[in-house]
C-alpha positions in Angstrom: 4.6 18.4 -0.5 3.1 16.4 2.2 -0.4 15.9 3.3 -1.3 17.5 6.5 -0.2 15.3 9.4 1.8 13.1 7.2 5.5 12.6 7.9 7.9 12.8 5.2 8.7 9.3 4.1 12.2 9.8 4.2 12.1 10.4 8.0 10.4 6.9 8.7 10.5 4.4 6.0 12.9 2.0 4.4 11.5 3.1 1.1 13.6 5.9 1.6 16.6 5.2 3.7 17.3 1.7 2.4 16.0 1.9 -1.2 16.1 5.6 -2.1 12.7 5.5 -3.8 11.7 9.0 -2.4 13.4 11.2 -4.9 11.9 9.3 -7.8 8.4 8.7 -6.4 7.4 11.6 -4.3 7.0 14.2 -7.3 4.9 11.6 -9.0 2.3 10.5 -6.3 -1.0 11.8 -6.4 -2.3 14.2 -4.0 -5.3 12.2 -3.2 -6.4 8.6 -3.4 -10.0 7.5 -2.8 -9.4 3.8 -3.8 -6.9 1.2 -3.0 -3.1 1.4 -2.4 -1.2 -1.8 -2.5 1.9 -1.5 -0.7 4.6 -4.3 -1.2 7.2 -4.9 1.5 5.9 -3.8 4.9 9.0 -4.1 6.9 8.3 -2.3 10.2 5.0 -0.6 9.0 6.3 2.9 8.6 5.2 3.1 4.9 1.7 1.9 5.8 1.5 4.6 8.5 2.8 7.2 6.1 0.3 6.1 3.2 -2.6 6.2 5.8 -1.7 9.9 6.9 -1.2 10.9 3.3 -4.3 9.4 1.9 -6.8 9.3 4.7 -9.8 8.2 2.4 -7.7 5.2 0.6 -7.8 1.5 1.6 -4.3 0.3 2.3 -3.3 -3.3 1.7 0.2 -4.2 2.9 1.7 -7.2 0.8 4.6 -9.1 2.6 6.2 -12.4 2.7 5.8 -12.6 6.4 2.5 -12.9 8.2 1.1 -9.8 10.1 3.9 -8.5 12.5 3.2 -6.9 15.9 4.7 -3.6 15.0 2.4 -3.1 12.0 -0.4 -0.5 12.3 -3.8 -1.8 13.0 -6.6 0.1 11.4 -9.8 -0.2 9.6 -8.4 0.9 6.6 -5.4 -1.4 6.5 -5.3 -5.2 5.7 -2.4 -7.4 5.2 -1.7 -10.3 2.8 1.0 -12.9 2.8 2.6 -12.5 -0.6 5.6 -14.0 -2.3 6.7 -11.4 -5.0 8.2 -14.1 -7.1 4.7 -15.4 -7.8 2.6 -13.7 -10.2 -0.6 -15.2 -9.0 0.3 -14.4 -5.5 0.9 -10.7 -6.5 -2.4 -10.4 -8.3 -4.5 -12.2 -5.5 -4.6 -9.1 -3.1 -6.3 -7.1 -6.0 -8.5 -9.7 -6.8 -9.5 -10.3 -3.4 -10.3 -6.4 -3.0 -12.2 -6.3 -6.3 -14.4 -9.4 -5.7 -15.8 -7.6 -2.4 -16.8 -4.5 -4.1 -20.3 -3.8 -5.4 -19.4 -1.2 -7.9 -16.4 -1.5 -10.4 -13.3 0.8 -9.8 -10.6 1.7 -11.9 -8.3 -0.8 -10.3 -10.8 -3.7 -10.6 -10.4 -4.8 -14.1 -10.7 -8.4 -15.4 -7.5 -9.8 -16.9 -7.7 -11.1 -20.3 -6.8 -14.9 -20.8 
């Protein structure tokens, strides 16, 4: 099932046509998200566009090893971070950035025990 106005991910995103994630993740995704969605690997931006359409109240953070590219969608609900997935600290940084800017705690903003 797709949110109103959302294209099926398999028609637009490398997450489907290159990686084959659709069959596994689609039935497991929630129907709505009001918080943060962290997307690793932005490529051409189609998964960001799909997430924006599927979750219109979510904040989308695109994490990629490249700086923002011209074809990536520009929207008040989307931000981008340069992240090296080989670095645990680098992967944690986008979550920490978003959590530190919030005034009220949310489920994804938890401190990590040392």
